[in-house]
VEXTI-965447 format. One record per residue (C-alpha): residue number from 1; residue in three letters; x, y, z. Coordinates in steps of 0.05 Angstrom, whole numbers, plus 5000, padded with zeros to 4 digits. Layout:
REM VEXTI-965447
<rec num="NUM" residu="ALA" u="X" v="Y" w="Z"/>
...
END
This chain:
REM VEXTI-965447
<rec num="1" residu="UNK" u="3819" v="7277" w="3960"/>
<rec num="2" residu="UNK" u="3867" v="7315" w="4004"/>
<rec num="3" residu="UNK" u="3888" v="7384" w="3982"/>
<rec num="4" residu="UNK" u="3887" v="7424" w="3918"/>
<rec num="5" residu="UNK" u="3938" v="7441" w="3865"/>
<rec num="6" residu="UNK" u="3923" v="7510" w="3839"/>
<rec num="7" residu="UNK" u="3941" v="7526" w="3767"/>
<rec num="8" residu="UNK" u="3938" v="7598" w="3742"/>
<rec num="9" residu="UNK" u="3928" v="7604" w="3667"/>
<rec num="10" residu="UNK" u="3923" v="7543" w="3623"/>
<rec num="11" residu="UNK" u="3958" v="7572" w="3562"/>
<rec num="12" residu="UNK" u="3941" v="7554" w="3490"/>
<rec num="13" residu="UNK" u="3921" v="7482" w="3478"/>
<rec num="14" residu="UNK" u="3976" v="7465" w="3427"/>
<rec num="15" residu="UNK" u="4029" v="7498" w="3471"/>
<rec num="16" residu="UNK" u="4010" v="7469" w="3539"/>
<rec num="17" residu="UNK" u="3961" v="7410" w="3537"/>
<rec num="18" residu="UNK" u="4018" v="7359" w="3540"/>
<rec num="19" residu="UNK" u="4040" v="7390" w="3607"/>
<rec num="20" residu="UNK" u="3969" v="7390" w="3635"/>
<rec num="21" residu="UNK" u="3960" v="7317" w="3615"/>
<rec num="22" residu="UNK" u="4020" v="7296" w="3657"/>
<rec num="23" residu="UNK" u="4001" v="7341" w="3716"/>
<rec num="24" residu="UNK" u="3931" v="7313" w="3715"/>
<rec num="25" residu="UNK" u="3958" v="7242" w="3718"/>
<rec num="26" residu="UNK" u="4004" v="7258" w="3776"/>
<rec num="27" residu="UNK" u="3950" v="7294" w="3814"/>
<rec num="28" residu="UNK" u="3904" v="7235" w="3808"/>
<rec num="29" residu="UNK" u="3959" v="7188" w="3832"/>
<rec num="30" residu="UNK" u="3971" v="7233" w="3892"/>
<rec num="31" residu="UNK" u="3897" v="7243" w="3909"/>
<rec num="32" residu="UNK" u="3899" v="7318" w="3895"/>
<rec num="33" residu="UNK" u="3846" v="7360" w="3862"/>
<rec num="34" residu="UNK" u="3864" v="7408" w="3805"/>
<rec num="35" residu="UNK" u="3834" v="7478" w="3805"/>
<rec num="36" residu="UNK" u="3846" v="7526" w="3747"/>
<rec num="37" residu="UNK" u="3841" v="7602" w="3748"/>
<rec num="38" residu="UNK" u="3832" v="7621" w="3676"/>
<rec num="39" residu="UNK" u="3808" v="7681" w="3637"/>
<rec num="40" residu="UNK" u="3764" v="7647" w="3585"/>
<rec num="41" residu="UNK" u="3706" v="7599" w="3584"/>
<rec num="42" residu="UNK" u="3736" v="7528" w="3587"/>
<rec num="43" residu="UNK" u="3737" v="7482" w="3527"/>
<rec num="44" residu="UNK" u="3792" v="7429" w="3527"/>
<rec num="45" residu="UNK" u="3811" v="7446" w="3598"/>
<rec num="46" residu="UNK" u="3748" v="7414" w="3627"/>
<rec num="47" residu="UNK" u="3776" v="7345" w="3615"/>
<rec num="48" residu="UNK" u="3833" v="7356" w="3664"/>
<rec num="49" residu="UNK" u="3810" v="7403" w="3719"/>
<rec num="50" residu="UNK" u="3762" v="7388" w="3776"/>
<rec num="51" residu="UNK" u="3742" v="7461" w="3781"/>
<rec num="52" residu="UNK" u="3753" v="7521" w="3735"/>
<rec num="53" residu="UNK" u="3745" v="7592" w="3761"/>
<rec num="54" residu="UNK" u="3734" v="7645" w="3708"/>
<rec num="55" residu="UNK" u="3769" v="7710" w="3723"/>
<rec num="56" residu="UNK" u="3812" v="7763" w="3689"/>
<rec num="57" residu="UNK" u="3878" v="7734" w="3712"/>
<rec num="58" residu="UNK" u="3915" v="7788" w="3673"/>
<rec num="59" residu="UNK" u="3890" v="7838" w="3725"/>
<rec num="60" residu="UNK" u="3935" v="7824" w="3786"/>
<rec num="61" residu="UNK" u="3882" v="7848" w="3836"/>
<rec num="62" residu="UNK" u="3830" v="7801" w="3807"/>
<rec num="63" residu="UNK" u="3878" v="7743" w="3805"/>
<rec num="64" residu="UNK" u="3898" v="7753" w="3878"/>
<rec num="65" residu="UNK" u="3826" v="7760" w="3902"/>
<rec num="66" residu="UNK" u="3803" v="7697" w="3866"/>
<rec num="67" residu="UNK" u="3862" v="7656" w="3889"/>
<rec num="68" residu="UNK" u="3850" v="7677" w="3960"/>
<rec num="69" residu="UNK" u="3778" v="7654" w="3954"/>
<rec num="70" residu="UNK" u="3802" v="7586" w="3933"/>
<rec num="71" residu="UNK" u="3851" v="7585" w="3992"/>
<rec num="72" residu="UNK" u="3795" v="7603" w="4041"/>
<rec num="73" residu="UNK" u="3755" v="7543" w="4018"/>
<rec num="74" residu="UNK" u="3808" v="7491" w="4003"/>
<rec num="75" residu="UNK" u="3878" v="7471" w="4026"/>
<rec num="76" residu="UNK" u="3926" v="7493" w="3972"/>
<rec num="77" residu="UNK" u="3987" v="7447" w="3972"/>
<rec num="78" residu="UNK" u="4019" v="7473" w="3908"/>
<rec num="79" residu="UNK" u="4013" v="7528" w="3857"/>
<rec num="80" residu="UNK" u="4034" v="7527" w="3783"/>
<rec num="81" residu="UNK" u="4039" v="7581" w="3729"/>
<rec num="82" residu="UNK" u="4073" v="7579" w="3662"/>
<rec num="83" residu="UNK" u="4044" v="7640" w="3627"/>
<rec num="84" residu="UNK" u="4097" v="7696" w="3626"/>
<rec num="85" residu="UNK" u="4050" v="7755" w="3641"/>
<rec num="86" residu="UNK" u="4022" v="7718" w="3702"/>
<rec num="87" residu="UNK" u="4086" v="7691" w="3733"/>
<rec num="88" residu="UNK" u="4101" v="7750" w="3778"/>
<rec num="89" residu="UNK" u="4034" v="7753" w="3815"/>
<rec num="90" residu="UNK" u="4030" v="7677" w="3817"/>
<rec num="91" residu="UNK" u="4098" v="7674" w="3849"/>
<rec num="92" residu="UNK" u="4077" v="7725" w="3901"/>
<rec num="93" residu="UNK" u="4015" v="7683" w="3916"/>
<rec num="94" residu="UNK" u="4056" v="7620" w="3925"/>
<rec num="95" residu="UNK" u="4098" v="7656" w="3977"/>
<rec num="96" residu="UNK" u="4035" v="7682" w="4011"/>
<rec num="97" residu="UNK" u="4004" v="7613" w="4014"/>
<rec num="98" residu="UNK" u="4069" v="7582" w="4040"/>
<rec num="99" residu="UNK" u="4076" v="7531" w="3983"/>
<rec num="100" residu="UNK" u="4138" v="7518" w="3941"/>
<rec num="101" residu="UNK" u="4153" v="7571" w="3889"/>
<rec num="102" residu="UNK" u="4206" v="7615" w="3860"/>
<rec num="103" residu="UNK" u="4206" v="7657" w="3923"/>
<rec num="104" residu="UNK" u="4195" v="7732" w="3926"/>
<rec num="105" residu="UNK" u="4267" v="7748" w="3909"/>
<rec num="106" residu="UNK" u="4268" v="7696" w="3855"/>
<rec num="107" residu="UNK" u="4205" v="7716" w="3819"/>
<rec num="108" residu="UNK" u="4224" v="7789" w="3818"/>
<rec num="109" residu="UNK" u="4294" v="7772" w="3797"/>
<rec num="110" residu="UNK" u="4268" v="7733" w="3738"/>
<rec num="111" residu="UNK" u="4211" v="7779" w="3716"/>
<rec num="112" residu="UNK" u="4249" v="7845" w="3720"/>
<rec num="113" residu="UNK" u="4304" v="7842" w="3667"/>
<rec num="114" residu="UNK" u="4339" v="7903" w="3697"/>
<rec num="115" residu="UNK" u="4341" v="7871" w="3765"/>
<rec num="116" residu="UNK" u="4368" v="7808" w="3732"/>
<rec num="117" residu="UNK" u="4426" v="7848" w="3704"/>
<rec num="118" residu="UNK" u="4439" v="7882" w="3771"/>
<rec num="119" residu="UNK" u="4441" v="7817" w="3810"/>
<rec num="120" residu="UNK" u="4483" v="7778" w="3760"/>
<rec num="121" residu="UNK" u="4533" v="7836" w="3755"/>
<rec num="122" residu="UNK" u="4538" v="7840" w="3830"/>
<rec num="123" residu="UNK" u="4551" v="7765" w="3833"/>
<rec num="124" residu="UNK" u="4611" v="7773" w="3786"/>
<rec num="125" residu="UNK" u="4579" v="7739" w="3726"/>
<rec num="126" residu="UNK" u="4599" v="7765" w="3657"/>
<rec num="127" residu="UNK" u="4546" v="7815" w="3635"/>
<rec num="128" residu="UNK" u="4541" v="7866" w="3580"/>
<rec num="129" residu="UNK" u="4538" v="7940" w="3597"/>
<rec num="130" residu="UNK" u="4466" v="7962" w="3608"/>
<rec num="131" residu="UNK" u="4420" v="8019" w="3626"/>
<rec num="132" residu="UNK" u="4345" v="8028" w="3635"/>
<rec num="133" residu="UNK" u="4304" v="8090" w="3618"/>
<rec num="134" residu="UNK" u="4242" v="8116" w="3583"/>
<rec num="135" residu="UNK" u="4278" v="8178" w="3558"/>
<rec num="136" residu="UNK" u="4305" v="8173" w="3486"/>
<rec num="137" residu="UNK" u="4361" v="8223" w="3499"/>
<rec num="138" residu="UNK" u="4385" v="8187" w="3561"/>
<rec num="139" residu="UNK" u="4380" v="8120" w="3524"/>
<rec num="140" residu="UNK" u="4421" v="8147" w="3466"/>
<rec num="141" residu="UNK" u="4475" v="8172" w="3513"/>
<rec num="142" residu="UNK" u="4477" v="8105" w="3548"/>
<rec num="143" residu="UNK" u="4483" v="8068" w="3482"/>
<rec num="144" residu="UNK" u="4543" v="8110" w="3462"/>
<rec num="145" residu="UNK" u="4575" v="8097" w="3529"/>
<rec num="146" residu="UNK" u="4563" v="8022" w="3524"/>
<rec num="147" residu="UNK" u="4587" v="8019" w="3453"/>
<rec num="148" residu="UNK" u="4552" v="7994" w="3390"/>
<rec num="149" residu="UNK" u="4522" v="7948" w="3371"/>
<rec num="150" residu="UNK" u="4469" v="7949" w="3426"/>
<rec num="151" residu="UNK" u="4404" v="7912" w="3439"/>
<rec num="152" residu="UNK" u="4343" v="7951" w="3462"/>
<rec num="153" residu="UNK" u="4285" v="7913" w="3495"/>
<rec num="154" residu="UNK" u="4225" v="7922" w="3541"/>
<rec num="155" residu="UNK" u="4239" v="7913" w="3615"/>
<rec num="156" residu="UNK" u="4192" v="7854" w="3625"/>
<rec num="157" residu="UNK" u="4160" v="7825" w="3562"/>
<rec num="158" residu="UNK" u="4174" v="7757" w="3532"/>
<rec num="159" residu="UNK" u="4179" v="7721" w="3465"/>
<rec num="160" residu="UNK" u="4229" v="7772" w="3438"/>
<rec num="161" residu="UNK" u="4173" v="7823" w="3431"/>
<rec num="162" residu="UNK" u="4202" v="7893" w="3421"/>
<rec num="163" residu="UNK" u="4274" v="7868" w="3421"/>
<rec num="164" residu="UNK" u="4315" v="7905" w="3369"/>
<rec num="165" residu="UNK" u="4388" v="7909" w="3349"/>
<rec num="166" residu="UNK" u="4419" v="7977" w="3335"/>
<rec num="167" residu="UNK" u="4485" v="7968" w="3298"/>
<rec num="168" residu="UNK" u="4505" v="8041" w="3303"/>
<rec num="169" residu="UNK" u="4480" v="8108" w="3327"/>
<rec num="170" residu="UNK" u="4440" v="8121" w="3263"/>
<rec num="171" residu="UNK" u="4395" v="8061" w="3278"/>
<rec num="172" residu="UNK" u="4387" v="8074" w="3352"/>
<rec num="173" residu="UNK" u="4329" v="8123" w="3357"/>
<rec num="174" residu="UNK" u="4283" v="8079" w="3315"/>
<rec num="175" residu="UNK" u="4303" v="8017" w="3354"/>
<rec num="176" residu="UNK" u="4290" v="8050" w="3421"/>
<rec num="177" residu="UNK" u="4221" v="8075" w="3398"/>
<rec num="178" residu="UNK" u="4201" v="8004" w="3379"/>
<rec num="179" residu="UNK" u="4224" v="7975" w="3446"/>
<rec num="180" residu="UNK" u="4191" v="8031" w="3487"/>
<rec num="181" residu="UNK" u="4125" v="8024" w="3449"/>
<rec num="182" residu="UNK" u="4124" v="7950" w="3463"/>
<rec num="183" residu="UNK" u="4140" v="7961" w="3537"/>
<rec num="184" residu="UNK" u="4080" v="8006" w="3545"/>
<rec num="185" residu="UNK" u="4034" v="7947" w="3533"/>
<rec num="186" residu="UNK" u="4055" v="7918" w="3600"/>
<rec num="187" residu="UNK" u="4008" v="7949" w="3651"/>
<rec num="188" residu="UNK" u="4046" v="7918" w="3709"/>
<rec num="189" residu="UNK" u="4098" v="7948" w="3755"/>
<rec num="190" residu="UNK" u="4153" v="7939" w="3703"/>
<rec num="191" residu="UNK" u="4118" v="7971" w="3643"/>
<rec num="192" residu="UNK" u="4138" v="8032" w="3602"/>
<rec num="193" residu="UNK" u="4213" v="8022" w="3611"/>
<rec num="194" residu="UNK" u="4264" v="7998" w="3561"/>
<rec num="195" residu="UNK" u="4334" v="7970" w="3572"/>
<rec num="196" residu="UNK" u="4395" v="7986" w="3530"/>
<rec num="197" residu="UNK" u="4450" v="7934" w="3534"/>
<rec num="198" residu="UNK" u="4512" v="7913" w="3497"/>
<rec num="199" residu="UNK" u="4502" v="7859" w="3444"/>
<rec num="200" residu="UNK" u="4530" v="7792" w="3465"/>
<rec num="201" residu="UNK" u="4552" v="7762" w="3399"/>
<rec num="202" residu="UNK" u="4549" v="7687" w="3390"/>
<rec num="203" residu="UNK" u="4501" v="7628" w="3381"/>
<rec num="204" residu="UNK" u="4439" v="7631" w="3425"/>
<rec num="205" residu="UNK" u="4415" v="7573" w="3467"/>
<rec num="206" residu="UNK" u="4364" v="7560" w="3521"/>
<rec num="207" residu="UNK" u="4366" v="7512" w="3579"/>
<rec num="208" residu="UNK" u="4305" v="7487" w="3616"/>
<rec num="209" residu="UNK" u="4322" v="7466" w="3687"/>
<rec num="210" residu="UNK" u="4289" v="7450" w="3753"/>
<rec num="211" residu="UNK" u="4305" v="7484" w="3819"/>
<rec num="212" residu="UNK" u="4292" v="7446" w="3884"/>
<rec num="213" residu="UNK" u="4306" v="7482" w="3950"/>
<rec num="214" residu="UNK" u="4356" v="7527" w="3913"/>
<rec num="215" residu="UNK" u="4392" v="7469" w="3877"/>
<rec num="216" residu="UNK" u="4395" v="7479" w="3802"/>
<rec num="217" residu="UNK" u="4383" v="7417" w="3760"/>
<rec num="218" residu="UNK" u="4392" v="7426" w="3684"/>
<rec num="219" residu="UNK" u="4345" v="7383" w="3643"/>
<rec num="220" residu="UNK" u="4355" v="7396" w="3568"/>
<rec num="221" residu="UNK" u="4384" v="7448" w="3521"/>
<rec num="222" residu="UNK" u="4355" v="7478" w="3458"/>
<rec num="223" residu="UNK" u="4393" v="7510" w="3401"/>
<rec num="224" residu="UNK" u="4354" v="7570" w="3376"/>
<rec num="225" residu="UNK" u="4344" v="7595" w="3306"/>
<rec num="226" residu="UNK" u="4323" v="7669" w="3301"/>
<rec num="227" residu="UNK" u="4301" v="7713" w="3244"/>
<rec num="228" residu="UNK" u="4344" v="7766" w="3211"/>
<rec num="229" residu="UNK" u="4368" v="7826" w="3249"/>
<rec num="230" residu="UNK" u="4349" v="7877" w="3272"/>
<rec num="231" residu="UNK" u="4294" v="7834" w="3303"/>
<rec num="232" residu="UNK" u="4299" v="7769" w="3342"/>
<rec num="233" residu="UNK" u="4237" v="7731" w="3321"/>
<rec num="234" residu="UNK" u="4245" v="7658" w="3342"/>
<rec num="235" residu="UNK" u="4237" v="7613" w="3281"/>
<rec num="236" residu="UNK" u="4254" v="7546" w="3312"/>
<rec num="237" residu="UNK" u="4292" v="7504" w="3363"/>
<rec num="238" residu="UNK" u="4328" v="7437" w="3364"/>
<rec num="239" residu="UNK" u="4339" v="7395" w="3426"/>
<rec num="240" residu="UNK" u="4393" v="7341" w="3425"/>
<rec num="241" residu="UNK" u="4394" v="7294" w="3484"/>
<rec num="242" residu="UNK" u="4469" v="7284" w="3471"/>
<rec num="243" residu="UNK" u="4486" v="7358" w="3464"/>
<rec num="244" residu="UNK" u="4557" v="7365" w="3490"/>
<rec num="245" residu="UNK" u="4541" v="7432" w="3522"/>
<rec num="246" residu="UNK" u="4502" v="7395" w="3576"/>
<rec num="247" residu="UNK" u="4569" v="7368" w="3600"/>
<rec num="248" residu="UNK" u="4603" v="7436" w="3595"/>
<rec num="249" residu="UNK" u="4621" v="7453" w="3667"/>
<rec num="250" residu="UNK" u="4632" v="7526" w="3652"/>
<rec num="251" residu="UNK" u="4561" v="7533" w="3625"/>
<rec num="252" residu="UNK" u="4528" v="7492" w="3680"/>
<rec num="253" residu="UNK" u="4567" v="7529" w="3734"/>
<rec num="254" residu="UNK" u="4547" v="7596" w="3705"/>
<rec num="255" residu="UNK" u="4474" v="7576" w="3706"/>
<rec num="256" residu="UNK" u="4478" v="7550" w="3777"/>
<rec num="257" residu="UNK" u="4512" v="7614" w="3801"/>
<rec num="258" residu="UNK" u="4460" v="7657" w="3764"/>
<rec num="259" residu="UNK" u="4402" v="7620" w="3798"/>
<rec num="260" residu="UNK" u="4434" v="7630" w="3866"/>
<rec num="261" residu="UNK" u="4445" v="7703" w="3852"/>
<rec num="262" residu="UNK" u="4372" v="7713" w="3834"/>
<rec num="263" residu="UNK" u="4349" v="7676" w="3897"/>
<rec num="264" residu="UNK" u="4307" v="7625" w="3861"/>
<rec num="265" residu="UNK" u="4279" v="7573" w="3909"/>
<rec num="266" residu="UNK" u="4234" v="7522" w="3874"/>
<rec num="267" residu="UNK" u="4207" v="7515" w="3804"/>
<rec num="268" residu="UNK" u="4225" v="7506" w="3731"/>
<rec num="269" residu="UNK" u="4264" v="7560" w="3695"/>
<rec num="270" residu="UNK" u="4279" v="7575" w="3622"/>
<rec num="271" residu="UNK" u="4348" v="7607" w="3615"/>
<rec num="272" residu="UNK" u="4370" v="7641" w="3552"/>
<rec num="273" residu="UNK" u="4445" v="7648" w="3538"/>
<rec num="274" residu="UNK" u="4495" v="7671" w="3486"/>
<rec num="275" residu="UNK" u="4558" v="7631" w="3473"/>
<rec num="276" residu="UNK" u="4608" v="7688" w="3463"/>
<rec num="277" residu="UNK" u="4682" v="7685" w="3449"/>
<rec num="278" residu="UNK" u="4694" v="7700" w="3522"/>
<rec num="279" residu="UNK" u="4647" v="7646" w="3548"/>
<rec num="280" residu="UNK" u="4573" v="7637" w="3562"/>
<rec num="281" residu="UNK" u="4533" v="7699" w="3580"/>
<rec num="282" residu="UNK" u="4465" v="7696" w="3612"/>
<rec num="283" residu="UNK" u="4415" v="7739" w="3573"/>
<rec num="284" residu="UNK" u="4355" v="7725" w="3618"/>
<rec num="285" residu="UNK" u="4325" v="7674" w="3664"/>
<rec num="286" residu="UNK" u="4250" v="7663" w="3660"/>
<rec num="287" residu="UNK" u="4212" v="7635" w="3719"/>
<rec num="288" residu="UNK" u="4172" v="7584" w="3679"/>
<rec num="289" residu="UNK" u="4179" v="7527" w="3630"/>
<rec num="290" residu="UNK" u="4203" v="7544" w="3561"/>
<rec num="291" residu="UNK" u="4154" v="7568" w="3508"/>
<rec num="292" residu="UNK" u="4151" v="7548" w="3434"/>
<rec num="293" residu="UNK" u="4138" v="7475" w="3454"/>
<rec num="294" residu="UNK" u="4210" v="7468" w="3478"/>
<rec num="295" residu="UNK" u="4187" v="7424" w="3537"/>
<rec num="296" residu="UNK" u="4154" v="7378" w="3487"/>
<rec num="297" residu="UNK" u="4218" v="7375" w="3446"/>
<rec num="298" residu="UNK" u="4255" v="7358" w="3511"/>
<rec num="299" residu="UNK" u="4207" v="7301" w="3525"/>
<rec num="300" residu="UNK" u="4213" v="7273" w="3455"/>
<rec num="301" residu="UNK" u="4289" v="7277" w="3455"/>
<rec num="302" residu="UNK" u="4306" v="7259" w="3527"/>
<rec num="303" residu="UNK" u="4244" v="7228" w="3558"/>
<rec num="304" residu="UNK" u="4244" v="7281" w="3613"/>
<rec num="305" residu="UNK" u="4171" v="7302" w="3623"/>
<rec num="306" residu="UNK" u="4167" v="7375" w="3645"/>
<rec num="307" residu="UNK" u="4096" v="7363" w="3670"/>
<rec num="308" residu="UNK" u="4122" v="7310" w="3719"/>
<rec num="309" residu="UNK" u="4179" v="7356" w="3740"/>
<rec num="310" residu="UNK" u="4131" v="7414" w="3750"/>
<rec num="311" residu="UNK" u="4087" v="7371" w="3794"/>
<rec num="312" residu="UNK" u="4147" v="7350" w="3836"/>
<rec num="313" residu="UNK" u="4176" v="7419" w="3848"/>
<rec num="314" residu="UNK" u="4107" v="7449" w="3861"/>
<rec num="315" residu="UNK" u="4093" v="7397" w="3915"/>
<rec num="316" residu="UNK" u="4162" v="7402" w="3947"/>
<rec num="317" residu="UNK" u="4193" v="7338" w="3919"/>
<rec num="318" residu="UNK" u="4262" v="7332" w="3887"/>
<rec num="319" residu="UNK" u="4248" v="7315" w="3814"/>
<rec num="320" residu="UNK" u="4279" v="7258" w="3775"/>
<rec num="321" residu="UNK" u="4313" v="7290" w="3715"/>
<rec num="322" residu="UNK" u="4351" v="7229" w="3690"/>
<rec num="323" residu="UNK" u="4341" v="7223" w="3614"/>
<rec num="324" residu="UNK" u="4308" v="7159" w="3590"/>
<rec num="325" residu="UNK" u="4318" v="7172" w="3515"/>
<rec num="326" residu="UNK" u="4373" v="7194" w="3468"/>
<rec num="327" residu="UNK" u="4343" v="7227" w="3407"/>
<rec num="328" residu="UNK" u="4338" v="7295" w="3372"/>
<rec num="329" residu="UNK" u="4274" v="7335" w="3365"/>
<rec num="330" residu="UNK" u="4261" v="7402" w="3332"/>
<rec num="331" residu="UNK" u="4207" v="7452" w="3316"/>
<rec num="332" residu="UNK" u="4201" v="7502" w="3260"/>
<rec num="333" residu="UNK" u="4149" v="7557" w="3256"/>
<rec num="334" residu="UNK" u="4118" v="7582" w="3191"/>
<rec num="335" residu="UNK" u="4119" v="7657" w="3182"/>
<rec num="336" residu="UNK" u="4093" v="7698" w="3123"/>
<rec num="337" residu="UNK" u="4140" v="7736" w="3078"/>
<rec num="338" residu="UNK" u="4100" v="7799" w="3089"/>
<rec num="339" residu="UNK" u="4040" v="7826" w="3129"/>
<rec num="340" residu="UNK" u="3977" v="7789" w="3109"/>
<rec num="341" residu="UNK" u="3907" v="7765" w="3126"/>
<rec num="342" residu="UNK" u="3906" v="7689" w="3128"/>
<rec num="343" residu="UNK" u="3851" v="7653" w="3089"/>
<rec num="344" residu="UNK" u="3872" v="7582" w="3104"/>
<rec num="345" residu="UNK" u="3931" v="7539" w="3129"/>
<rec num="346" residu="UNK" u="3941" v="7466" w="3113"/>
<rec num="347" residu="UNK" u="3995" v="7425" w="3147"/>
<rec num="348" residu="UNK" u="4022" v="7357" w="3127"/>
<rec num="349" residu="UNK" u="3998" v="7295" w="3164"/>
<rec num="350" residu="UNK" u="4053" v="7249" w="3138"/>
<rec num="351" residu="UNK" u="4126" v="7265" w="3129"/>
<rec num="352" residu="UNK" u="4193" v="7234" w="3146"/>
<rec num="353" residu="UNK" u="4204" v="7241" w="3221"/>
<rec num="354" residu="UNK" u="4141" v="7282" w="3231"/>
<rec num="355" residu="UNK" u="4116" v="7280" w="3303"/>
<rec num="356" residu="UNK" u="4062" v="7333" w="3300"/>
<rec num="357" residu="UNK" u="4042" v="7394" w="3259"/>
<rec num="358" residu="UNK" u="3987" v="7446" w="3267"/>
<rec num="359" residu="UNK" u="3959" v="7511" w="3240"/>
<rec num="360" residu="UNK" u="3966" v="7566" w="3292"/>
<rec num="361" residu="UNK" u="3914" v="7616" w="3266"/>
<rec num="362" residu="UNK" u="3842" v="7616" w="3244"/>
<rec num="363" residu="UNK" u="3818" v="7642" w="3176"/>
<rec num="364" residu="UNK" u="3814" v="7717" w="3177"/>
<rec num="365" residu="UNK" u="3873" v="7727" w="3224"/>
<rec num="366" residu="UNK" u="3919" v="7786" w="3210"/>
<rec num="367" residu="UNK" u="3993" v="7771" w="3215"/>
<rec num="368" residu="UNK" u="4043" v="7828" w="3220"/>
<rec num="369" residu="UNK" u="4118" v="7822" w="3221"/>
<rec num="370" residu="UNK" u="4162" v="7866" w="3266"/>
<rec num="371" residu="UNK" u="4158" v="7922" w="3283"/>
<rec num="372" residu="UNK" u="4084" v="7925" w="3266"/>
<rec num="373" residu="UNK" u="4071" v="7859" w="3302"/>
<rec num="374" residu="UNK" u="4104" v="7798" w="3331"/>
<rec num="375" residu="UNK" u="4095" v="7722" w="3334"/>
<rec num="376" residu="UNK" u="4066" v="7724" w="3263"/>
<rec num="377" residu="UNK" u="4064" v="7648" w="3261"/>
<rec num="378" residu="UNK" u="4014" v="7612" w="3217"/>
<rec num="379" residu="UNK" u="4037" v="7540" w="3233"/>
<rec num="380" residu="UNK" u="4089" v="7495" w="3264"/>
<rec num="381" residu="UNK" u="4120" v="7427" w="3249"/>
<rec num="382" residu="UNK" u="4156" v="7382" w="3299"/>
<rec num="383" residu="UNK" u="4204" v="7328" w="3274"/>
<rec num="384" residu="UNK" u="4248" v="7275" w="3306"/>
<rec num="385" residu="UNK" u="4313" v="7242" w="3282"/>
<rec num="386" residu="UNK" u="4374" v="7206" w="3307"/>
<rec num="387" residu="UNK" u="4421" v="7264" w="3294"/>
<rec num="388" residu="UNK" u="4419" v="7340" w="3288"/>
<rec num="389" residu="UNK" u="4432" v="7347" w="3213"/>
<rec num="390" residu="UNK" u="4377" v="7298" w="3196"/>
<rec num="391" residu="UNK" u="4329" v="7332" w="3243"/>
<rec num="392" residu="UNK" u="4343" v="7400" w="3212"/>
<rec num="393" residu="UNK" u="4334" v="7372" w="3142"/>
<rec num="394" residu="UNK" u="4268" v="7340" w="3161"/>
<rec num="395" residu="UNK" u="4243" v="7406" w="3191"/>
<rec num="396" residu="UNK" u="4259" v="7444" w="3127"/>
<rec num="397" residu="UNK" u="4228" v="7391" w="3082"/>
<rec num="398" residu="UNK" u="4165" v="7386" w="3124"/>
<rec num="399" residu="UNK" u="4158" v="7461" w="3131"/>
<rec num="400" residu="UNK" u="4159" v="7466" w="3055"/>
<rec num="401" residu="UNK" u="4097" v="7422" w="3054"/>
<rec num="402" residu="UNK" u="4055" v="7473" w="3093"/>
<rec num="403" residu="UNK" u="4005" v="7508" w="3047"/>
<rec num="404" residu="UNK" u="3983" v="7579" w="3063"/>
<rec num="405" residu="UNK" u="3930" v="7620" w="3026"/>
<rec num="406" residu="UNK" u="3936" v="7693" w="3048"/>
<rec num="407" residu="UNK" u="3919" v="7762" w="3024"/>
<rec num="408" residu="UNK" u="3976" v="7812" w="3028"/>
<rec num="409" residu="UNK" u="3960" v="7877" w="3065"/>
<rec num="410" residu="UNK" u="3994" v="7944" w="3074"/>
<rec num="411" residu="UNK" u="4033" v="7966" w="3135"/>
<rec num="412" residu="UNK" u="3996" v="7990" w="3197"/>
<rec num="413" residu="UNK" u="3981" v="8064" w="3206"/>
<rec num="414" residu="UNK" u="4040" v="8103" w="3233"/>
<rec num="415" residu="UNK" u="4002" v="8120" w="3297"/>
<rec num="416" residu="UNK" u="3971" v="8051" w="3307"/>
<rec num="417" residu="UNK" u="3975" v="8027" w="3378"/>
<rec num="418" residu="UNK" u="4017" v="7965" w="3390"/>
<rec num="419" residu="UNK" u="3975" v="7904" w="3409"/>
<rec num="420" residu="UNK" u="4000" v="7843" w="3446"/>
<rec num="421" residu="UNK" u="3999" v="7784" w="3397"/>
<rec num="422" residu="UNK" u="3949" v="7730" w="3411"/>
<rec num="423" residu="UNK" u="4002" v="7676" w="3406"/>
<rec num="424" residu="UNK" u="4033" v="7699" w="3472"/>
<rec num="425" residu="UNK" u="3971" v="7699" w="3515"/>
<rec num="426" residu="UNK" u="3916" v="7650" w="3533"/>
<rec num="427" residu="UNK" u="3865" v="7666" w="3479"/>
<rec num="428" residu="UNK" u="3845" v="7595" w="3462"/>
<rec num="429" residu="UNK" u="3770" v="7605" w="3455"/>
END
């Protein structure tokens, strides 16, 4: 075989195996070996990778050293990473190895939410007022200047962790404390900083798209359902292959301009936007495929396989993003009503339109809702239908069939340290 495709971080099995399956198939067809740098002893990954290197990839110095060892022994022709905490260093390695990637400007523009705001504002794209600080007094003054309501969030985390709405000045100090505490978990260059920004009111969507040599190619769009304010926990998503927003030139043009402003070269991005009364506003652009199984929804609804697209952009090829299906697919996550320890989770195996369902925690897992914890998901269900209303109904009906046995628990201690939820990181033992 000629050359190696290096993957950094496999991700959780139920979130990412469908991507790895397609990438493995394409690598075999191209005569490429697959090498994985991963932080845990392999289980399901062994079926797909020719070599697995165990290393603490969440330590940038370790990741860099191990990747360079692979490069010394093998010809790396492409590099992939879809785990948010690893994207920055992986992007820097792609640039070092001279293989297609987001580019140095692009990966920093995506990962650093403050830099994103700076670059999009400079490019003339509509943006809310914003400020970054770790000082509560400075943050409060900035919020008053921006005008309430405001959103406070960590500089570089994902999955809406630590993102809080403050509707007025009386709510601000508590909101800022939550965001700053979450930001301090990030030990990277963008940790321990929080951003205060004006609240862009309107429905929230996400768009997964490919970038080839700087050309932005939108693939599919998801309508997001979030939990109640002041937090932004993501409860579910629906992807409609026929969503009229995909033909909205204002939205597509905004996304293309935003990608150019950030300097993104090659890869897949997951862009989050708000549809305000004044037009679409980019909230953030992530330098990876979407989370929450959104790429799987995209494949079910449109036929576009994000694994195939990832392989193409990582190896310097222009991807084929033409849809081959016209359907609707959605996901809904099960969350507890209160903090608890899970005893068991049972999901349905048969339901109208059900594609797949799975528990997301093992017995004995503690689930905490914001602000004591995040991603307190015990299960998910994925359904398909011919239209959006039917898909949403099927998701609700199927979610109601999930059975959870859990023991309620009290709130965490006031001085308890914030811990990164397992659902965000590769902890699939």
